[in-house]
C-alpha positions in Angstrom: -11.8 -8.0 -27.1 -12.3 -4.8 -25.2 -11.9 -4.5 -21.4 -13.5 -1.7 -19.3 -11.2 -0.7 -16.5 -12.5 1.0 -13.3 -10.1 2.9 -11.0 -9.9 6.1 -9.0 -9.7 9.4 -10.9 -6.4 10.5 -9.2 -3.3 11.2 -11.2 -1.4 8.3 -9.7 -4.3 5.9 -10.2 -4.5 6.9 -13.9 -0.8 6.3 -14.3 -1.2 2.9 -12.8 -4.1 2.2 -15.2 -1.8 3.3 -18.1 0.7 0.7 -16.9 -1.9 -2.0 -17.1 -3.4 -0.8 -20.3 0.0 -0.9 -22.0 0.4 -4.5 -21.0 -3.1 -5.4 -22.2 -2.5 -3.6 -25.5 0.6 -5.7 -26.0 -1.7 -8.7 -25.7 -4.0 -7.3 -28.4 -6.7 -6.2 -26.0 -8.5 -2.8 -26.3 -9.3 -0.9 -23.1 -11.6 1.8 -21.8 -11.1 3.8 -18.6 -13.9 4.5 -16.1 -13.0 7.0 -13.4 -14.7 6.4 -10.0 -15.0 8.6 -6.9 -14.5 6.8 -3.6 -15.3 7.6 0.0 -11.8 8.8 0.5 -12.3 11.3 -2.3 -15.5 12.7 -0.8 -14.1 13.1 2.7 -10.8 14.7 1.7 -10.2 16.6 5.0 -10.7 13.6 7.3 -7.7 11.5 8.5 -7.8 8.2 6.7 -7.8 6.1 9.9 -11.1 7.7 10.8 -12.8 6.6 7.6 -12.6 2.9 8.1 -11.4 0.1 5.8 -11.8 -0.1 2.0 -12.2 3.7 1.5 -10.2 3.6 -1.7 -11.6 0.4 -3.1 -15.3 -0.3 -2.4 -16.9 2.0 -5.0 -14.4 0.9 -7.6 -15.0 -2.8 -7.0 -18.8 -2.2 -7.1 -18.4 -1.2 -10.8 -17.0 -4.7 -11.4 -19.6 -6.5 -9.3 -22.4 -4.6 -11.0 -21.0 -5.3 -14.5 -20.3 -1.7 -15.3 -16.6 -2.5 -15.6 -14.7 -5.7 -16.4 -11.8 -5.2 -14.1 -10.6 -2.8 -11.4 -7.0 -1.5 -11.0 -5.8 -0.7 -7.5 -2.8 0.2 -5.5 -2.8 -3.2 -3.8 -2.1 -1.7 -0.4 -5.6 -0.1 -0.6 -7.3 -3.5 -0.8 -8.8 -5.0 2.4 -7.3 -8.4 3.2 -10.8 -10.0 2.7 -12.2 -9.1 -0.8 -15.9 -9.5 -1.6 -16.4 -13.2 -2.2 -17.5 -12.5 -5.8 -14.1 -11.0 -6.6 -10.5 -12.3 -6.9 -7.1 -10.8 -7.6 -6.5 -11.7 -11.2 -2.9 -10.4 -11.4 -0.2 -8.6 -9.4 2.0 -6.5 -11.6 5.8 -6.8 -10.9 6.4 -4.8 -7.7 7.9 -1.3 -7.7 9.7 0.0 -4.6 7.8 -1.1 -1.4 9.5 1.5 0.7 8.4 4.7 2.4 10.2 7.9 1.4 10.7 11.2 3.3 10.4 14.1 0.9 12.4 17.1 2.0 15.9 18.4 2.1 17.1 16.3 5.1 16.8 12.7 6.2 14.6 11.6 9.1 17.6 11.3 11.5 18.9 14.8 10.8 15.8 17.0 10.4 15.7 19.8 12.9 13.7 19.4 16.2 10.2 20.8 16.0 10.0 20.4 12.3 6.5 19.6 10.9 6.2 16.2 9.1 3.1 15.4 7.2 1.5 12.0 6.7 -2.0 10.6 6.4 -1.0 7.2 7.8 -1.3 6.2 11.5 1.5 3.7 10.8 3.9 6.3 9.6 2.8 8.7 12.3 3.5 6.2 15.1 6.9 5.2 13.6 7.9 8.8 13.3 6.8 9.6 16.9 8.7 6.6 18.2 11.9 7.4 16.3 11.8 11.2 16.7 9.4 12.4 19.4 10.8 15.9 19.1 9.1 16.3 15.7 5.5 17.6 15.1 3.4 15.2 13.0 0.6 16.8 11.2 -2.2 15.1 9.2 -1.8 15.3 5.4 -4.5 14.4 3.0 -4.9 14.7 -0.8 -3.5 13.0 -3.9 0.3 12.8 -4.2 0.6 15.9 -6.4 -1.5 17.8 -3.8 0.7 16.7 -1.0 3.9 17.7 -2.8 2.4 21.1 -3.5 1.6 21.6 0.2 5.2 20.8 1.0 6.4 23.3 -1.6 4.1 25.9 -0.1 5.9 25.4 3.2 2.9 24.0 5.0 5.2 21.2 6.1 9.0 20.8 6.5 8.8 17.2 5.1 6.3 14.6 4.2 6.2 10.9 4.0 4.8 9.1 0.9 5.4 5.8 -0.9 8.5 5.8 -3.0 6.6 3.9 -5.7 4.3 6.9 -6.1 7.3 9.3 -6.6 8.8 7.0 -9.3 5.6 6.2 -11.1 4.8 9.9 -11.4 8.4 10.7 -12.2 8.4 13.5 -9.7 11.4 15.8 -9.5 11.7 16.0 -5.7 14.4 15.5 -3.2 13.8 12.5 -1.0 15.4 9.8 1.1 14.3 6.2 1.1 13.4 5.0 4.7 14.7 1.7 5.9 12.2 -1.0 6.5 13.3 -1.7 10.1 12.5 1.8 11.3 9.6 2.3 8.8 8.2 -1.1 7.9 6.1 -0.6 4.8 2.3 -1.1 4.6 1.3 -4.5 3.3 1.4 -4.8 -0.5 2.9 -1.3 -0.9 4.4 -0.8 -4.4 2.1 -3.4 -6.0 -0.6 -2.8 -8.7 -3.4 -5.3 -8.4 -6.0 -6.2 -11.1 -9.3 -7.3 -9.6 -12.1 -9.1 -11.5 -15.2 -11.3 -10.9 -14.5 -15.0 -10.2 -17.3 -15.9 -12.6 -15.8 -14.2 -15.6 -13.7 -17.1 -16.9 -13.0 -15.2 -20.2 -10.8 -12.8 -18.2 -8.4 -15.7 -17.3 -5.9 -14.4 -20.0 -5.2 -11.5 -17.7 -3.5 -13.9 -15.3 -0.6 -13.9 -17.7 0.3 -10.5 -16.3 0.9 -12.0 -12.8 4.4 -11.7 -11.5 5.2 -14.8 -9.4 7.6 -13.2 -7.0 5.3 -10.3 -6.4 2.4 -12.6 -5.9 4.3 -14.6 -3.3 5.4 -11.5 -1.4 1.8 -10.1 -1.5 0.3 -13.4 -0.3 2.7 -13.7 2.6 2.0 -10.1 3.7 -1.8 -10.4 3.4 -1.7 -13.6 5.5 0.4 -12.0 8.1 -2.0 -9.1 8.2 -5.0 -11.5 8.6 -3.3 -13.0 11.7 -2.4 -9.8 13.3 -5.7 -8.1 12.5 -4.2 -5.1 10.9 -5.3 -3.2 7.8 -4.4 -0.4 5.5 -5.1 2.1 8.3 -3.5 0.3 11.3 -0.2 1.0 13.1 1.3 -2.1 11.6 3.9 -2.6 8.9 4.5 -5.9 7.2 7.0 -6.5 4.4 8.3 -9.5 2.6 11.1 -9.8 0.1 11.6 -12.9 -2.0 15.1 -13.9 -3.0 15.7 -17.1 -4.8 13.3 -19.5 -3.2 13.2 -17.9 0.3 11.0 -15.2 1.8 12.5 -12.7 4.2 9.9 -10.8 6.3 9.6 -8.0 8.7 6.6 -7.0 10.8 6.4 -4.0 13.1 3.9 -2.4 15.5 4.2 0.9 17.2 1.8 3.0 19.4 4.2 5.9 19.2 5.8 5.2 22.6 7.0 1.6 22.1 7.8 -0.4 19.0 8.0 -4.1 18.4 9.7 -5.5 15.3 10.1 -9.2 14.4 11.7 -10.9 11.4 11.5 -14.3 9.6 13.3 -16.1 6.8 11.9 -19.2 5.3 11.5 -21.3 2.2 8.0 -22.5 3.1 4.9 -21.6 1.1 4.1 -17.9 1.2 0.8 -18.3 3.0 2.5 -20.4 5.7 5.4 -18.0 6.1 3.0 -15.1 6.4 1.0 -16.8 9.1 4.2 -17.6 11.0 5.3 -14.0 10.9 1.9 -12.7 12.0 1.9 -15.1 15.0 5.5 -14.1 15.9 4.5 -10.5 16.1 1.4 -11.2 18.2 3.5 -13.3 20.5 6.1 -10.7 21.0 3.5 -8.0 21.6 1.8 -10.2 24.1 5.1 -10.8 25.9 5.6 -7.0 26.1 2.0 -6.4 27.3 1.0 -4.6 24.1 -2.4 -4.9 22.4 -3.6 -3.2 19.2 
């Protein structure tokens, strides 16, 4: 059996494909990589929040829908909460670090006033501004290696990226992990997702790669996001951690001036816990007179 894998052509995306390929090879499955350019790759100078939803996924998933590839491999945080109804998430690989990281010589609480911090995320931008309104936040686009190079070229004093990206690329950089209360991660950050067509029953063997705890965390986060109406380019962070049979969740919203954070701990089903956390955030925002 040979499986064609579609994914973005970025260095990080290829590393993630390599992770999936290694697991498939262990199952005796041959693979072929197909690199795809997405909207985000064509409009590299535009802030991500201006490009809309699905800018890292649509073109890749179209290869699967059109039969040009068997599966797609994504950073799960790039997937919209509502997939094309012809597709499904076949597997979620065991989660790497879900946290944000500040790359630079000092942590976010000690970096000098007026320092320039780079990020492509409206969520991170608003959290930084709320926490440290004396810093200058500057848009930062490009693949992770490009972002690091811009930092090394002194275009920024620090940048914020996903810790999982640093670890997957084995980057030799100085950084500090940001705590999830001040910087609640983007939904599904640190998770690699494998997407395929629902009609391709012969791909069911790929479900063996699914990690149950990761799937539960991802499900809770995606359901909370559906309730809140957030997305991968919204000022909302949602994070769940499964321990034993319980899910502990955090959801945060900030407009840069104010910040709302709510928490939940429950042993209910992931979809239910996610919905409850989403409703809890909306209720608290309503009480504070804040709308998205």
